[in-house]
Structures are given as structure tokens and as C-alpha cells.
N, C-alpha and C positions, 0 to 999 in steps of 0.2 A: 653373574656380574651385572650390576645395574647401570643404566644409562645416566651419565652425569647430568644431562639436561632434565631428565625426569626427576632426579633426586633434588636438584637445586632450583628447579623451576625454569621457565622459559626466560631467555634474555635476548637483548638486541632486537633484531628484526622479527623474530618469532613472537616476542612479547608485544611488540607494536601491532603486528597483524592480528593477534588475539584481541587486542583492545578495539581495533577497527571492526572486527567481526561482531563483537558485543554491541558496538555502537549501531551497526546496521540492523541487527536483530531488534534492539530496543526501539529504534526509530520505526521499524515496521510494525511492531506491536502497538506502540502509542498511536501512530497514524491510523491504523486499522480500527483501534478503539474509538478514536474520534469520529470516524466515518460511521461506525455502527451506532454510536450514541446520537449522532446527527439524524440518522434515519429513524431511530427509535422515537426521537422527539416529535416526529411527524405523525406518530400514532397518538390518537386522541387520548387513549387510556393512560399511556405512559406520561404524556404531557400533563394530564390532569392531576397526577400524583404529586408533582413537584411545583406546579404553577399555582398562583393564587386563584381562587374561585372566579369563574366568569372571565378569565383572562385568556384570550386566544393566542395562537402562535404568532410571533412577530413577523409579519409579512406585508409588503406594500407600503404605501404612503402612511406616515404616522406610526410606523412599527417601532420606532425608537422608544416611545413611551412604554410599550409592552415589554420591550427588551430590558429596560431599566427596572420595570416593576417586578419582573420575574427574577432578576438577579437580586434585587433587594429582599425578596422573600426567602432567600436561601439562608441556611444556618451559619455559614462561615465562609472564609476566603477560599478554602479548597473547593467547596460546593459551587461557589460563584464562578471560580476559574473553570471548573469542569463544564458548567452549564454554558458559559460564554464560548468555550471551545466547541461544544456540541452545536450551538446555534450557528457558528461560523464554519461548520464542517466542510462545506463545499470547497473552500479554499485549500483544504488539505489534499485535494486531488492533485494540485500543482506540486505540493511537497512530494507526493508519491511518484510523480514523473521524474522529479529530480533524484529521488532515492533509487529509482530503477536504473537511471543512467549511471549513477554513482556505483552501484553494485556490479553492473555489467562491465564497466570500463576498468574498475579496480581489479576484477578477476583477470582481465586480459593483460593488464600491466604486470600483475604478479607472475603470470606465466611467461611474459616476454614475447609472446607470439599470438597470432590470430589465425585460426583454422576455420575456413568458411563452412566446411562440411560438418565439423564438430559443433560449430555454433548453431546451425539450423537443426541439426540432430537434437541438440539440447533444448532448443526453443520448442520443437514439435512435441517431444515427450514430456518436457517439464512444464509447458504452459498450455499449448493448444489442446492436448488430449483432455486435460482437466476442464478447459473452457468448453469443449464440445460436449462433455458429459453434463455440464451445467446447463448448456443450451437445450439438450435433449430433455433434461429434467424439467426445465421451465415449460417447455412445450407440453410435456406429459401432464404436468400439474394443471396448467390452464385449460387444456383441452379435455383431459380425462377426469379431473376432479372438479374444476370450477365451471365446466360446461361452455367454454369459449369456442366459437365457431371459427376455425382457422381459415386463412386464405390459402390459395394454392401454393404460394411461394414463401409462406411464413417460416417454415422450418429451414428452407434453403437460405433465407436471409440470416437466420440465427446462426447457422453453422458457418456461414461465410463472414460472420462478424458484423452484420448490419443490425445492431441491437437497438438502435434509436430511430429507426424509420417509423413512419406513422403506423405501419402494419404490425410492428414487432415491439413497440415500446412497452406494452402492457405485460409482456412475458417476464422480463427481468431487466428493468431499465438500467441498473447499475453495470450491466455487462458492457455498456458503452465505453467505460474506461479501458477495458482490455482491447476493444476494437481499435482504439487509437494507439494503444501500445503495440499492437501487431504491426501497424505501419511504421512506428519508430524502430521496431526490430528489423524491418525490411531495409531501412536506410542506415542502420547502425554500421554495417560493413564499410561505409564511406569514412567513418571516424578513424579506424586503424590505418586505412589507406592514406588519409590526410595526414595522420600523425607520422607515418613512415617518412614522408617527404618534407613536411613542414614543421614537425615536432609540436611543442606546446603552443607556438605562435599560430599554427593552423587551427588548433582547438579554440584559442582565444578569438581568432577571426570569425570562425563559424558562430560561436556563442554571441559575439558582438553584433553580427549581422542579424541573427534571428531575434535577439533581444531588442535591437533597434526597430525591427518590424513590429514586434509586440508592443513596445512603448508608444510607437506612432500610430498604432491601430491599423496598420496596413495589412491587408489580406484577412483581417479578423472577421470581416463580414462574409468572406468567401469560404474559409475553412478554419477549424480549430487547430489543425495540425501545426502551423507555424508557432502558435503559442505553446503547444505541448512540446515541440522540438526545442524551444528556447529553454524550458525547464529541464528537459532531458540533457541538454548540453551543459546547463549549469551543474548538474550532478556529475557529468563526465569531467568537467574542468576541476571540480572540487576533488574528485577521485585522483586525478593526476597530481594535484598539489599535495594531497595526503600521501600519495605514494612517494613523492620526492622528499617529504618530511621524514618518512620512514627510513630513507637511505641516509639521512643526516642525524636524526635524533637517536643515537645509539647509547647503550649503557644507562646507568642510574641517572646521570645528569640529563640525558635526553628524555627520560621518562618524566622527570620533574618539569622540564621545559614544555613537554607535550601537555602535561596537566595544567600548567599555568596558562598556556596559550588557549587550551580548550575552555578553561574557566573564564577568561576574558571574553572570548567569542560568545560563550553562553550568556554571560551577563549583559552584553550589548544587545544580543538578539532577544533576550527575555524582556528587557526594557522596551525595545522596539515593538515586540509582539503585544505587550500590554497596551501600549499606546494605540496600535493599529486595531486591536481587537476590542478595546473598551473605551479608552480615553478619547480617541479620535471620533468614536461613534456619538459622543455626547453633543457634538456640534452639528449633527445631521438630523434629518427628519425621518429617515428610515435606515434599517440595518443593511449593511453591504456584506452579503454572504460570499460573494465571488471576488476575492481580493488576491491579486498576484503578489502583493507585498506581504500579506499574511502567509501565503504559501511559501515564499522565499525565507521569511524569518523563522517559520516553524521547521523547515528543513534544516537550516543551519543550527537552530537551537537544539533540536533533538540529536543531531549528529554530534555536536560538541558536548552535550550532556553525556551521551554514551561513551565518549572518549575519556570521561572522568572516572569511569568504572574500570578498575584494574582486574578485569575478568580473566580467570584461568581457563584451562581446557574444559573442566566440568561445567562451570557456569556458561561458558560459550556454547557447549554442546546442548545444554538444556534450553538456552535461549534460541538457538538455531531450530531446535525441534518445535518450540512454541511458535516461532516466526514462520516456519513452514506451514503451520496450520492457518495462518492469516489468509493464505491464498484461497482455501476452502471457505473460510468465513466470508471473504469478499464475494465469492461466487454465489453463495447460497443465502446470506443473511436477509437480503431484500426479498427474495422469493419466500422465505419463511414469514417475513412480515406481511407479505401479500396474502399468504394463507391465513394468517391471524385476522386480517381485515375481512376476508371474503368467505372463509370456511367456518361456519358456526361451531362445528365440532372441535376444531383446533382452537378457536377463540375460547370456548368454555373450558377446555383442558388446560390452557395456559393460565386463565384466571384462577382455576382451582389450585394449580401448582403454586402460584405466587401468593395466594391468600394465606399460606402457611409461613411466609417469611416473617422474621421479627419486625416489630414496629420501627426499629432504628433504621432499617433499610428504606422505609418509606419517608423517614424524616431527613435523611441525608442523601442528596443527589449522587454524590460520589460513590456511596455504597451501592445504590441501585444500579449505577453504571457498571461497577465491578461484578455484581451478580449477573447482570445481563451478558456482558462481554465475556466474563469468565466461563459461563455455560456454553456460549457459542464457540469460544476458542477451544474448550475441551473437546467439543464435538468436532471442530475443524481439524484438530490434531489427530484424533482417532480416524476420521474419514480420510485424511491425507495419507496416514500411515497405511491404511488398508488399500487405498488406491495405488500407492507406490508399490506395494507388495504384490498385489494381484492383477493389476492392469498395466501401469506404465513400466514397472520393473521387468516382467516377463517379455513385454514387447521390445524394450530396449535391448535385452539379451538376444532376442530372436533376430533383430536387425543390426546387431553390432558388426556383423560381417556381411558382405554381399551374399545373397541367396543364390545358390547354384541350382538352377532349375532342371538341368539335364545331368543326372548322375551317370557314372560309368555303367552301372548295371542297366539303367534304362536305355542308354545308347546301344548296348549290346542286344537288348531285347528287340529294339526297333530294327537294327541291322539284320 
């Protein structure tokens, strides 16, 4: 006897949750792609393929002219859009903080409860173990392959999450993102506690406070954490609103209303993102890579676009698998780029591999990005699957229950 839901497809809350899951996965994939492309553009060889001859990377005073020139040299609107997104990639870090808060809080709201032990258990095995492996790999590469002379405390700093100190920045600079996220994870338990007593108004109050601090520039010279927490709370607030929508938008009419609402939000954010990322740049003398507004618009745009995809279980599962690989891509892509810069053997091997690509890949920036990101993502998915199976999975099972150190047989032997 078959299950009616399986035969007729998911309906109601289940279908809504599948859509949101697809939206989260797509947002992670696109944001990670933008960050990879942004770092790739900093490589002289990659930049030279798609930029006009003798045109340097747009940075510093007068960079707007170079920004416009490299965009004008692209073959079409899609290539120009991808290149503009890559040049403004730093702003996507803000989007990722919002997406992290969104995913975390939505999972809590769906369960209807928050367990502190399970929360930290999941953070340790799902995030920190992978981070620690990447920190060890960065140390091994720079010391063992590239000949860096380490300081006495370099490895300690890396494992503790101090990835952007003067002593450790060279190892794998992009790990700084996760070091900030670790602090946000430590303070996240305050959110369900606040929600239990103050409900949605408590979340609004927290977000308003830290957004006010960010917009006024208060504490920004002291720490990046208030800014990061503002975006983290933006994602949490968005997740709560989406969860409430899921309770109300049921049935076929609800799905149509969800689609219409997501389309409106996407259109508004797309127009705003175009203005922020391109049109507003035309009145400036230099490119603004670090934009809170771009990060906010990109987060809302990608989330709403993802909600337009009526993904079923198969599509959702495939996208979750691919999105899981973005964690490994984030951990290692910059380290691989550093190897390309500083290890002649790696440099020559990569050049030999890409020399066989079709000419159309060199002619269209979007295709070049897809080849680069697709290769890294495939490696990230394979790495993450192996890491989950052979490292974090066995350790999770080993520590699923408290370890009994004194067995009955051992106590008898001692007595």
C-alpha cells in the first residue's frame, strides 16, 4: 500500500518547507560562487583572460574607470552581471551571515524547541571539526610545502580561530569569516531565550538595536562583531517571518500567494541591487567593495528567487548535497589559490589543464566562472562526503551517548 503523500506529492506545510529548503541551498550555492569568483579575479592570470589588455584590477582612487572599462569589454549582459558581482564579492560576506542566521533559526522554529546540548554538539561536529582540519591543512601547506617559518603560537592561533592576526593571515585569510561565525554561534542561545519571553518583538528589538549601532558606525572601529550580529539577526528575523508565512499559506492558493510575494520581493531587490552594484557606482571615483546595502539586497534577492522554485524531494536532496559541499569550498579555495600563486609546480599544472579548454570559455566570463566554480564544488562535495563518512560521522556516533569509563568488568578487576 502506497503512501498518499508520496503518490500525490507534498502539500501544505511540507511543500512550503521543501521550497524554503531549496531557497536556502540555492542561496548558499550562488553566494559561495560569488566569493570564489571574487577571489579568482585577484589572480593576475584569471583577470588577464577577461579584462582588456593593460587594465589593472579596479582598486583605490580612480578605480571606477577601470571598473567601467572591464565591464564594457564583456560580451553580453550576463557576463557583465557576473563580473560586477565578482568585483563586489566582499559584500556577499554580509549576505552569508544573514543566511547563516536564517538557516539556524528556521531549524529551531520548525522543531519548536531549543536544546543547548544538541546545539553545541551539532556545531562542534558539523562546523568546528571541518574548520580545524582546514587550519591544520593551511599550516602544513605553508610550512611543509611553501617553506614558511612559523611562529611558536601560529598553530594555536589558527585552531582557536584567530585567522586574521598579523601572524596567521598568510595561512588562509578567508578563515576569518568562520572565526566571526564562531562568536555568533556562542551568543545564538540568547535568541531562543529572548524569543521565549518576548516573542517576535524581542527579535525585532535586538535587530533594531544592532542595526542602529551599525548604521551609526558605533563600535565599528572597536569590533566587527556588532556588524556581523546585525546581519545574523536580519536572517533570524526573516526566518521567523517565513515560518509564520508557512503557517498561513496552505493549499494551492497559499502556494500561488507565496510565489507572487516572492516574485515581488525579488523584483524590488533585483532593481535595488543593480542600482547599488552598478548604477550608483557611476557617480563615484572608486569602487565600493564593502557595502552593507549590497549584502542585504543580495540576501533577500537570492532567498526570494529560491522560493520561486517549486522543488520536490529529489531536487531538494540534490541541492542540499551540493550546498553541503560549499563549506569545503569555502575552507580550501583560497588556500588552493595561494598554492597556485606560490608553488611553481601547481601553477604549471593548472595552466596545462586549462589550456585544453574550448575558446568559448575564454570568451565568456560566465562560462569561465562556471568551469572554475564547478570544479571546486565537485571537489568540495566529494571531500565533504568523505569527511562526514570517515571523520565526523564515526565521532558523532562515538559521542552520541556519555562514555562510561569504568565498566563493570574493570571495577571487578580492581576490587
